C-alpha positions as CSV (number, residue, x, y, z in Angstrom):
1,M,-25.3,34.3,16.6
2,K,-27.5,31.6,15.1
3,N,-26.3,32.4,11.6
4,K,-22.7,32.0,12.7
5,I,-23.4,28.7,14.3
6,C,-25.3,27.5,11.3
7,C,-22.5,28.6,9.0
8,L,-19.9,26.8,11.2
9,L,-22.0,23.6,11.2
10,V,-22.4,23.7,7.4
11,F,-18.6,24.3,7.0
12,V,-17.8,21.4,9.3
13,A,-20.3,19.1,7.5
14,L,-18.9,20.0,4.1
15,T,-15.3,19.5,5.3
16,T,-16.1,16.1,6.8
17,T,-18.0,15.1,3.7
18,A,-15.1,16.1,1.4
19,Q,-12.6,14.2,3.5
20,T,-14.9,11.1,3.6
21,T,-15.3,11.3,-0.2
22,E,-11.5,11.5,-0.7
23,K,-11.0,8.5,1.7
24,E,-13.7,6.6,-0.2
25,K,-11.9,7.4,-3.5
26,I,-8.6,6.2,-2.1
27,G,-10.2,3.0,-0.7
28,K,-11.6,2.3,-4.2
29,V,-8.2,2.8,-5.8
30,L,-6.6,0.4,-3.3
31,D,-9.3,-2.2,-3.7
32,S,-9.2,-2.0,-7.5
33,W,-5.4,-2.2,-7.4
34,H,-5.6,-5.4,-5.4
35,M,-8.3,-6.7,-7.7
36,A,-6.2,-5.9,-10.8
37,A,-3.4,-8.2,-9.4
38,S,-6.0,-10.9,-8.6
39,D,-7.4,-10.6,-12.2
40,A,-3.8,-10.5,-13.6
41,D,-4.6,-7.1,-15.3
42,F,-1.1,-5.8,-15.6
43,D,-2.0,-2.4,-17.2
44,A,-4.8,-1.7,-14.6
45,Y,-2.4,-2.6,-11.8
46,F,0.5,-0.5,-12.8
47,G,-1.9,2.3,-14.1
48,K,-2.8,2.9,-10.5
49,M,0.8,3.6,-9.5
50,T,2.9,6.7,-10.1
51,R,5.8,6.5,-12.7
52,D,8.3,6.6,-9.8
53,A,6.4,4.3,-7.5
54,V,8.2,2.0,-5.1
55,F,7.1,-1.4,-3.9
56,I,8.7,-2.9,-0.8
57,G,8.1,-6.6,-0.7
58,T,8.3,-9.1,2.2
59,D,11.9,-10.2,1.4
60,A,14.7,-7.9,2.7
61,T,16.0,-7.6,-0.8
62,E,12.7,-6.4,-2.3
63,N,13.0,-2.7,-2.8
64,W,11.5,-2.4,-6.2
65,Q,11.5,0.8,-8.3
66,N,8.5,0.9,-10.6
67,E,10.2,-0.4,-13.8
68,E,12.0,-3.1,-11.9
69,F,8.8,-4.2,-10.2
70,K,7.0,-4.3,-13.6
71,A,9.8,-6.6,-15.0
72,F,9.6,-8.8,-11.9
73,S,5.8,-9.0,-11.9
74,K,5.2,-9.4,-15.6
75,P,5.6,-13.2,-15.7
76,Y,3.1,-13.6,-12.9
77,F,0.6,-11.5,-14.7
78,D,1.3,-13.3,-17.9
79,R,0.4,-16.6,-16.3
80,G,-3.0,-15.3,-15.5
81,K,-2.7,-15.0,-11.7
82,A,-0.4,-12.5,-9.9
83,W,-1.4,-12.4,-6.2
84,S,-4.7,-12.0,-4.3
85,F,-4.9,-9.5,-1.5
86,T,-8.1,-8.5,0.1
87,A,-8.2,-5.7,2.7
88,V,-10.0,-6.7,5.9
89,Q,-9.2,-3.5,7.8
90,R,-7.9,-0.1,6.5
91,N,-7.0,3.3,7.9
92,I,-6.6,6.2,5.6
93,Y,-5.1,9.6,6.5
94,L,-5.0,12.9,4.4
95,N,-3.0,16.0,4.6
96,A,-4.7,19.4,4.9
97,T,-4.7,20.1,1.2
98,K,-6.1,16.6,0.3
99,D,-3.5,15.9,-2.3
100,F,-1.4,13.5,-0.3
101,A,-2.5,10.4,1.7
102,W,-1.0,7.6,3.7
103,F,-2.6,4.4,4.8
104,D,-2.2,1.0,6.5
105,E,-4.3,-2.1,5.9
106,L,-4.6,-5.6,7.1
107,L,-4.8,-8.1,4.2
108,D,-6.1,-11.6,3.7
109,T,-3.5,-13.1,1.4
110,Q,-2.1,-16.5,0.3
111,M,0.5,-15.8,3.0
112,K,-2.4,-15.4,5.5
113,L,-2.5,-12.1,7.3
114,C,-0.2,-9.4,5.9
115,R,0.1,-5.7,6.5
116,G,0.2,-3.2,3.7
117,S,1.0,0.4,4.1
118,G,1.8,3.2,1.8
119,V,1.5,6.6,0.3
120,L,-0.7,8.0,-2.4
121,K,-0.6,11.3,-4.2
122,K,-3.0,13.1,-6.4
123,E,-1.8,13.5,-10.0
124,N,-4.1,15.3,-12.4
125,G,-7.1,14.8,-10.1
126,Q,-6.4,11.0,-9.7
127,W,-5.1,9.2,-6.7
128,K,-2.0,7.2,-7.5
129,I,0.0,4.8,-5.3
130,A,3.5,6.2,-4.9
131,H,4.9,3.9,-2.3
132,Y,3.7,0.5,-0.9
133,V,5.2,-1.7,1.8
134,L,4.0,-5.3,2.2
135,S,4.9,-7.2,5.4
136,I,3.9,-10.5,6.8
137,A,2.1,-10.1,10.1
138,V,3.9,-12.2,12.8
139,P,2.2,-12.9,16.2
140,N,4.5,-11.6,19.0
141,E,4.6,-15.1,20.5
142,N,6.2,-16.5,17.3
143,V,8.9,-13.8,16.8
144,D,11.7,-15.9,18.5
145,E,10.8,-18.9,16.3
146,L,10.9,-16.6,13.2
147,I,14.2,-15.1,14.1
148,E,15.7,-18.5,14.5
149,M,14.3,-19.6,11.1
150,K,15.8,-16.6,9.2
151,E,18.9,-15.9,11.2
152,K,21.5,-17.4,8.8
153,K,20.1,-15.6,5.8
154,D,19.8,-12.3,7.6
155,D,23.3,-12.6,9.0
156,Q,24.7,-13.1,5.5
157,L,22.7,-10.2,4.0
158,L,23.8,-7.9,6.9
159,L,27.4,-8.7,6.1
160,E,26.9,-7.9,2.5
161,L,25.1,-4.6,3.3
162,R,27.8,-3.5,5.7
163,K,30.5,-4.1,3.1
164,Q,28.6,-1.8,0.7
165,Q,28.6,1.1,3.2
């Protein structure tokens, strides 16, 4: 009986350690990805993304496929400063086989608090960002004011999008 309990405890400890290790690796990928933008290191930044990665920006029109996002971002990186995001809180989740992860993070940015969320997948033993969504965090008490501020532009975009359906 003692042997079974010991084996179970060792198994649980190893499983927890493996998961923590994978979460730590993912955290390092995300931190170094943000640092690459801050350092304007184009190759390091896009090297942490999958070839088919998607970046969703804060503007409703920003649904960037990887090559489009590279073209949009290149002038910022070429100027020596892209953007500066620092995670101040992060949650990371893994699937059972530890080859797929999703996360959310609160970010300190030039836009003040933002929320990032996304998906990573393991490719050839390396964690890569496959999908990232950036949103500006708006306090609930300021939502009405924000809606009023963006109403005209949103109404115009909604009309255009409905025409496309």
